[in-house]
C-alpha positions as CSV (number, residue, x, y, z in Angstrom):
1,X,-43.6,41.7,-18.0
2,X,-40.3,39.8,-17.1
3,X,-38.8,40.8,-13.4
4,X,-35.4,42.4,-13.9
5,X,-34.3,40.2,-10.8
6,X,-30.1,39.9,-11.1
7,X,-28.8,36.2,-11.0
8,X,-26.1,35.2,-8.8
9,X,-22.8,35.5,-10.0
10,X,-22.2,31.5,-10.1
11,X,-25.4,30.6,-11.7
12,X,-24.6,33.5,-14.6
13,X,-20.8,32.0,-14.8
14,X,-22.3,28.2,-14.8
15,X,-24.6,29.2,-18.0
16,X,-21.6,30.9,-20.0
17,X,-19.7,27.7,-19.1
18,X,-22.3,25.3,-20.5
19,X,-22.7,27.9,-24.1
20,X,-22.6,26.8,-27.5
21,X,-20.1,28.7,-28.7
22,X,-16.4,27.8,-27.6
23,X,-15.6,31.4,-27.5
24,X,-18.2,32.2,-25.0
25,X,-16.8,29.1,-22.9
26,X,-13.1,30.2,-23.0
27,X,-13.9,33.6,-22.0
28,X,-16.2,32.7,-18.6
29,X,-13.4,30.5,-17.5
30,X,-11.3,33.1,-17.8
31,X,-13.6,35.2,-15.8
32,X,-13.9,32.4,-13.0
33,X,-10.4,32.0,-12.7
34,X,-10.4,35.8,-11.5
35,X,-13.6,35.7,-9.7
36,X,-12.4,33.0,-7.7
37,X,-8.9,34.6,-6.7
38,X,-10.5,37.6,-6.0
39,X,-13.3,36.4,-3.9
40,X,-10.8,34.0,-1.5
41,X,-8.2,36.7,-1.1
42,X,-11.4,38.7,1.2
43,X,-11.2,37.8,4.9
44,X,-14.8,37.1,5.1
45,X,-14.9,35.8,1.2
46,X,-15.0,32.5,0.3
47,X,-17.8,30.1,-1.3
48,X,-20.4,27.7,0.1
49,X,-21.0,24.5,-0.6
50,X,-23.8,24.8,-3.2
51,X,-22.2,27.5,-4.8
52,X,-19.5,25.2,-5.8
53,X,-21.6,22.8,-6.8
54,X,-23.2,24.9,-9.4
55,X,-19.4,26.1,-10.8
56,X,-19.2,22.5,-11.3
57,X,-22.1,21.9,-13.1
58,X,-21.2,24.2,-15.5
59,X,-17.9,23.3,-15.7
60,X,-19.0,19.9,-16.5
61,X,-21.0,20.6,-19.4
62,X,-17.9,22.9,-20.7
63,X,-16.2,19.9,-20.9
64,X,-19.0,18.0,-22.4
65,X,-19.3,20.3,-25.0
66,X,-15.6,20.5,-26.0
67,X,-14.7,18.4,-28.9
68,X,-11.3,17.1,-30.4
69,X,-8.8,15.4,-28.0
70,X,-6.4,18.4,-27.9
71,X,-8.6,20.9,-27.2
72,X,-10.3,18.1,-24.6
73,X,-6.7,18.0,-22.9
74,X,-6.3,21.5,-23.0
75,X,-9.3,22.7,-21.5
76,X,-8.8,19.8,-18.8
77,X,-5.7,21.1,-17.5
78,X,-7.1,24.8,-17.6
79,X,-10.1,23.6,-15.4
80,X,-7.7,21.5,-13.3
81,X,-5.9,24.2,-12.0
82,X,-8.5,26.5,-10.9
83,X,-7.7,24.8,-8.0
84,X,-4.6,27.2,-7.2
85,X,-6.4,30.0,-7.8
86,X,-8.1,29.4,-4.1
87,X,-6.2,31.0,-1.8
88,X,-6.5,28.7,1.1
89,X,-6.6,25.1,2.0
90,X,-9.8,24.8,3.4
91,X,-11.3,26.4,-0.4
92,X,-9.4,24.1,-2.3
93,X,-11.0,20.9,-0.7
94,X,-13.8,22.1,-1.0
95,X,-13.4,22.8,-4.7
96,X,-11.9,19.2,-5.1
97,X,-14.6,17.3,-2.9
98,X,-17.6,19.2,-5.1
99,X,-15.8,17.9,-8.1
100,X,-16.2,14.4,-6.9
101,X,-19.6,14.9,-6.3
102,X,-20.6,16.3,-9.1
103,X,-18.8,13.1,-11.2
104,X,-20.7,11.1,-9.3
105,X,-23.8,12.6,-9.9
106,X,-23.6,12.9,-13.5
107,X,-21.6,9.7,-14.5
108,X,-24.4,7.9,-15.0
109,X,-25.8,10.2,-17.6
110,X,-22.4,9.9,-19.5
111,X,-22.3,8.0,-22.8
112,X,-19.1,6.2,-23.8
113,X,-18.2,8.8,-26.5
114,X,-17.4,11.1,-23.9
115,X,-16.4,8.6,-21.4
116,X,-12.6,9.5,-21.9
117,X,-12.6,12.9,-22.0
118,X,-14.0,12.9,-18.3
119,X,-11.3,10.2,-17.5
120,X,-9.1,12.4,-18.3
121,X,-10.7,15.3,-16.3
122,X,-10.2,12.9,-13.0
123,X,-6.9,12.3,-13.8
124,X,-5.7,16.0,-14.1
125,X,-8.0,17.1,-11.2
126,X,-6.2,14.1,-8.7
127,X,-2.7,15.6,-10.6
128,X,-3.6,19.6,-9.6
129,X,-4.7,18.1,-5.9
130,X,-1.3,16.5,-5.5
131,X,0.6,19.3,-6.8
132,X,-1.1,21.8,-4.3
133,X,0.3,19.4,-1.7
134,X,3.9,19.2,-3.3
135,X,3.4,23.5,-2.9
136,X,3.1,22.6,0.7
137,X,6.3,20.6,1.3
138,X,4.0,17.5,1.7
139,X,2.9,18.7,5.0
140,X,1.4,15.7,7.1
141,X,-1.8,17.4,8.5
142,X,-2.5,18.6,4.9
143,X,-2.1,15.2,3.1
144,X,-4.3,13.5,5.7
145,X,-7.3,16.1,5.3
146,X,-6.9,15.5,1.5
147,X,-6.8,11.9,2.1
148,X,-9.7,11.7,4.2
149,X,-11.7,13.7,1.9
150,X,-10.5,11.4,-1.1
151,X,-11.8,8.2,0.7
152,X,-15.0,9.8,2.0
153,X,-16.2,10.7,-1.4
154,X,-14.9,7.7,-3.9
155,X,-14.0,4.6,-1.8
156,X,-16.4,4.8,1.6
157,X,-18.6,2.2,2.2
158,X,-21.3,4.7,2.3
159,X,-20.1,6.8,-0.8
160,X,-22.5,7.3,-3.6
161,X,-19.7,6.6,-6.2
162,X,-20.3,4.5,-9.0
163,X,-17.8,1.5,-9.8
164,X,-16.6,3.1,-12.6
165,X,-15.4,6.4,-10.8
166,X,-13.5,3.9,-7.9
167,X,-12.3,1.8,-10.5
168,X,-10.8,4.6,-12.4
169,X,-9.5,6.6,-9.2
170,X,-7.6,3.1,-7.7
171,X,-6.0,2.9,-11.1
172,X,-4.6,6.6,-11.6
173,X,-3.6,7.1,-7.8
174,X,-0.3,5.9,-7.8
175,X,0.4,6.8,-11.2
176,X,-0.5,10.5,-10.8
177,X,1.7,10.6,-7.3
178,X,4.4,8.9,-8.6
179,X,4.4,12.0,-11.3
180,X,4.3,14.6,-9.1
181,X,6.4,13.5,-5.7
182,X,8.7,10.2,-6.8
183,X,11.5,12.1,-6.6
184,X,10.9,13.9,-2.8
185,X,8.9,11.4,-1.1
186,X,10.3,9.0,1.3
187,X,9.2,5.1,1.9
188,X,7.5,6.2,5.1
189,X,5.4,8.7,3.2
190,X,4.5,6.5,0.6
191,X,3.5,4.0,3.2
192,X,0.9,6.9,5.1
193,X,-0.5,7.6,1.2
194,X,-1.3,3.8,0.9
195,X,-2.5,3.4,4.8
196,X,-6.4,4.1,3.9
197,X,-6.4,1.6,1.0
198,X,-5.5,-0.9,3.7
199,X,-8.3,-0.2,5.6
200,X,-11.0,-0.1,3.1
201,X,-9.8,-3.5,1.6
202,X,-9.9,-5.3,5.0
203,X,-13.2,-3.6,5.7
204,X,-15.4,-3.1,2.3
205,X,-17.9,-5.9,1.8
206,X,-18.0,-5.4,-2.2
207,X,-16.0,-7.8,-4.2
208,X,-15.4,-5.6,-7.0
209,X,-14.2,-2.7,-4.5
210,X,-12.0,-5.4,-3.1
211,X,-10.5,-6.3,-6.4
212,X,-10.3,-2.7,-7.9
213,X,-7.7,-1.9,-4.7
214,X,-5.7,-4.8,-4.5
215,X,-5.1,-4.8,-8.9
216,X,-4.6,-1.0,-8.6
217,X,-2.5,-0.7,-5.3
218,X,-1.1,-3.7,-4.0
219,X,-0.3,-5.6,-6.9
220,X,1.3,-2.4,-8.7
221,X,3.5,-2.0,-6.0
222,X,4.8,-5.7,-6.3
223,X,4.9,-5.5,-10.3
224,X,6.8,-1.9,-9.9
225,X,9.1,-3.5,-7.3
226,X,12.0,-4.5,-10.0
227,X,11.8,-0.6,-11.5
228,X,12.1,0.5,-8.0
229,X,14.8,-1.1,-6.9
230,X,16.7,-0.2,-10.6
231,X,16.4,3.4,-9.9
232,X,17.6,2.9,-7.0
233,X,20.5,1.3,-8.4
234,X,21.2,4.0,-11.1
235,X,20.5,6.6,-8.7
236,X,23.3,5.1,-6.6
237,X,25.6,4.7,-9.8
238,X,25.5,8.4,-10.7
239,X,26.0,9.7,-7.6
240,X,29.2,7.9,-7.2
241,X,29.9,8.7,-11.0
242,X,28.9,12.7,-10.3
243,X,31.9,12.7,-7.6
244,X,34.1,11.0,-9.8
245,X,33.6,13.5,-12.8
246,X,33.8,16.5,-10.3
247,X,37.4,15.3,-9.4
248,X,38.4,14.6,-12.8
249,X,36.7,17.9,-14.0
250,X,37.3,20.2,-11.6
251,X,40.1,22.1,-14.1
252,X,37.9,22.6,-16.6
253,X,34.6,24.8,-15.8
254,X,32.9,24.9,-19.2
255,X,33.0,21.2,-19.8
256,X,31.8,20.6,-16.6
257,X,28.5,23.2,-17.3
258,X,27.9,21.3,-20.3
259,X,27.9,17.6,-18.8
260,X,25.8,18.9,-15.9
261,X,23.1,20.5,-18.8
262,X,23.1,17.3,-20.7
263,X,22.5,15.1,-17.0
264,X,19.4,17.4,-16.1
265,X,17.9,17.1,-19.7
266,X,18.5,12.9,-19.4
267,X,16.8,13.6,-15.4
268,X,13.8,15.3,-17.2
269,X,13.3,12.7,-19.6
270,X,13.8,9.8,-17.4
271,X,11.4,11.1,-14.8
272,X,8.6,10.3,-16.7
273,X,9.2,6.7,-16.0
274,X,10.1,7.3,-12.3
275,X,8.3,5.0,-10.2
276,X,7.8,5.3,-5.7
277,X,10.0,3.6,-3.4
278,X,8.4,1.5,-0.7
279,X,9.2,-0.4,2.2
280,X,7.9,-3.4,1.4
281,X,8.4,-4.9,4.7
282,X,6.5,-2.6,6.1
283,X,4.0,-2.6,3.6
284,X,3.5,-5.8,4.5
285,X,3.1,-5.7,8.1
286,X,1.0,-3.1,8.1
287,X,-1.5,-5.1,5.6
288,X,-1.3,-7.7,7.4
289,X,-2.0,-6.3,10.6
290,X,-5.6,-5.2,9.0
291,X,-5.8,-8.2,7.5
292,X,-5.6,-10.0,10.7
293,X,-8.3,-8.0,12.4
294,X,-11.2,-10.2,13.5
295,X,-14.3,-8.1,12.0
296,X,-11.8,-8.6,8.5
297,X,-14.5,-10.8,5.9
298,X,-12.7,-14.1,4.7
299,X,-13.0,-13.1,1.3
300,X,-11.0,-10.0,1.8
301,X,-8.2,-11.6,4.2
302,X,-7.4,-14.4,2.1
303,X,-7.4,-12.1,-1.0
304,X,-5.2,-9.7,0.9
305,X,-2.7,-12.7,2.8
306,X,-2.0,-13.4,-0.9
307,X,-0.6,-10.2,-1.7
308,X,1.2,-9.8,2.1
309,X,3.1,-13.1,0.9
310,X,4.4,-11.4,-2.4
311,X,5.5,-8.5,-0.4
312,X,7.5,-10.5,1.8
313,X,9.4,-12.1,-0.7
314,X,10.1,-9.0,-2.0
315,X,11.3,-7.5,1.2
316,X,13.6,-10.9,1.5
317,X,15.0,-9.6,-2.0
318,X,13.3,-12.8,-3.5
319,X,11.5,-12.1,-7.0
320,X,8.9,-14.9,-8.4
321,X,11.3,-15.3,-11.8
322,X,14.2,-13.7,-13.0
323,X,12.8,-11.9,-15.7
324,X,10.2,-10.3,-14.0
325,X,11.0,-6.7,-15.1
326,X,10.0,-7.8,-18.8
327,X,7.1,-9.4,-18.5
328,X,5.9,-6.3,-16.0
329,X,6.7,-4.3,-18.8
330,X,5.1,-6.2,-21.6
331,X,1.9,-6.8,-19.5
332,X,1.6,-3.1,-18.4
333,X,2.3,-1.7,-22.3
334,X,0.5,-4.9,-23.8
335,X,-3.7,-3.8,-23.5
336,X,-6.3,-5.2,-22.2
337,X,-8.0,-6.1,-25.8
338,X,-4.3,-7.7,-27.0
339,X,-4.6,-10.1,-23.8
340,X,-7.9,-10.9,-24.1
341,X,-7.2,-12.0,-28.0
342,X,-4.4,-13.9,-27.0
343,X,-6.5,-15.6,-24.6
344,X,-9.1,-16.7,-26.8
345,X,-6.8,-17.9,-29.5
346,X,-5.4,-20.0,-26.8
347,X,-8.7,-21.7,-25.8
348,X,-9.7,-22.2,-29.3
349,X,-6.4,-24.1,-30.0
350,X,-7.0,-26.1,-26.8
351,X,-10.1,-27.4,-27.9
352,X,-9.0,-28.2,-31.5
353,X,-6.1,-30.3,-30.1
354,X,-8.6,-32.2,-27.9
355,X,-11.0,-33.1,-30.2
356,X,-8.8,-34.7,-33.0
357,X,-5.3,-34.8,-31.6
358,X,-4.2,-32.8,-34.2
359,X,-5.1,-29.2,-35.5
360,X,-7.3,-29.0,-38.4
361,X,-5.8,-28.1,-41.4
362,X,-7.2,-24.6,-43.5
363,X,-6.8,-26.2,-46.5
364,X,-10.1,-28.6,-45.9
365,X,-12.2,-26.1,-47.1
366,X,-15.2,-24.2,-45.5
367,X,-17.4,-25.3,-42.8
368,X,-20.1,-26.1,-44.8
369,X,-18.1,-28.4,-47.2
370,X,-17.4,-30.6,-44.2
371,X,-20.7,-31.0,-43.6
372,X,-22.0,-31.8,-46.4
373,X,-19.0,-34.4,-46.8
374,X,-20.1,-35.8,-43.5
375,X,-23.6,-36.1,-44.6
376,X,-23.0,-38.0,-47.7
377,X,-21.3,-40.8,-45.7
378,X,-24.1,-41.2,-43.7
379,X,-26.8,-41.1,-46.0
380,X,-24.8,-43.6,-48.2
381,X,-23.2,-46.5,-46.0
382,X,-21.8,-48.5,-49.2
383,X,-19.0,-45.1,-49.5
384,X,-16.2,-45.9,-47.7
385,X,-12.4,-44.1,-47.7
386,X,-10.3,-45.1,-49.9
387,X,-7.4,-47.6,-48.3
388,X,-9.5,-49.7,-46.3
389,X,-9.7,-53.3,-46.1
390,X,-12.4,-55.5,-48.0
391,X,-14.3,-56.2,-45.3
392,X,-15.0,-52.5,-44.9
393,X,-15.8,-51.4,-48.3
394,X,-19.4,-53.5,-48.9
395,X,-18.2,-56.6,-49.7
396,X,-19.6,-58.1,-46.5
397,X,-23.3,-57.5,-46.6
398,X,-24.3,-59.6,-44.0
399,X,-22.8,-56.9,-41.9
400,X,-24.1,-54.1,-43.4
401,X,-27.9,-56.4,-42.7
402,X,-26.8,-56.5,-39.0
403,X,-25.9,-52.8,-38.8
404,X,-29.4,-51.9,-40.4
405,X,-31.5,-54.3,-37.9
406,X,-29.8,-52.4,-35.1
407,X,-30.8,-49.2,-35.7
408,X,-34.9,-50.3,-36.0
409,X,-36.4,-50.0,-32.9
410,X,-38.1,-53.5,-31.8
411,X,-41.5,-54.1,-30.9
412,X,-43.2,-55.6,-28.0
413,X,-44.0,-58.4,-29.5
414,X,-40.6,-58.9,-30.7
415,X,-38.5,-58.6,-27.4
416,X,-41.6,-61.2,-25.8
417,X,-40.4,-63.7,-28.3
418,X,-36.6,-63.0,-28.4
419,X,-37.1,-63.5,-24.3
420,X,-39.1,-67.1,-24.7
421,X,-36.4,-68.4,-27.0
422,X,-34.0,-67.4,-24.7
423,X,-35.5,-69.1,-22.1
424,X,-36.1,-73.0,-23.6
425,X,-32.5,-73.7,-24.2
426,X,-31.9,-73.2,-20.4
427,X,-35.0,-75.0,-19.3
428,X,-33.7,-78.0,-21.2
429,X,-30.1,-78.1,-20.0
430,X,-31.3,-78.0,-16.6
431,X,-34.0,-80.8,-17.2
432,X,-30.8,-82.6,-18.9
433,X,-28.3,-82.2,-15.8
434,X,-31.3,-83.5,-13.5
435,X,-31.9,-86.4,-15.3
436,X,-28.1,-87.3,-15.4
437,X,-27.6,-87.2,-11.9
């Protein structure tokens, strides 16, 4: 007889979250949100680390069972917004910490068909984590706690995070930070957000982590510099234009309200493409300080110094080329597969030019026909191309016999006899020369 022991609420919810029916899973997510809100409102309430790991186990398989991209996006947003159901900062950070621990643990079991949905989930959880900071006016102490948590669980050398999680995190960090706080954060605040990446890039002994951080953080800042400067110029122009419009349209309030509403819609459309503002000289100095440390590996120092020189050039107003914005835009939106295809095509063209001096014409036929033609020429030495001189068209049989002799391998007796014959005239010449003297 089975004992009627009641399971804890976290395990019950986790089982329902991983159910086969979508209705059951959706109902379990709604109940989980109410349960989190009610429990964290108590003075003695809250969750333990193990309890939240069980909750995230159910949420992980809730995402696993969800098909169709639009429904996956909706579910991912709903799961990520559970962060705001926690009433204290400590409980929120514990929920975020157990999420990244769950991803690190379950990453190896995710197949390639389900990989995109978890990339999306990581992006959404990071976005909502930053929005929680925004709700607290980007308070420095809360920002430092969140950054420490993320570095410890993902990028720290002692972290158990797989390379796929690390690489994706470094790729999306600046993008999500720009989506949330590009209009509010100052250059000094943005420097504090990337300061942990400077430390880890200087200390790590993993070359792949160094490449991910350098490419995803520092080189992205360099690439986005033209857009950041252009955005600053646009803001200055808008401020000047607003002052002029207010002076001209002060008498017509209705027209002013209409213009203001249109301007607000334009700002909402442009906010999606906002980029973070940085003091490039300050970033270069901080990165140089970390790279020049005595304990920094030589590989890291060499790589970071290249970025430092680029940042110093930007601080001096020097861009690599005049058309950097167009190149950066094309690079970011072209796609990795398209770039790889172009590289392979370029390599094949260079090889063809190097072999024959000219590219092969597609009218020559297939490869098999070319091989047959070459084999036919080798097997029949009498066949010569049209337009060749008479001596090369078979009119000189002596030359053909000489070629056939060269192809034969001489025997040992033949080589000895040839040596004897070649030595005899030399001896005779020497004797004649001595007799004359």
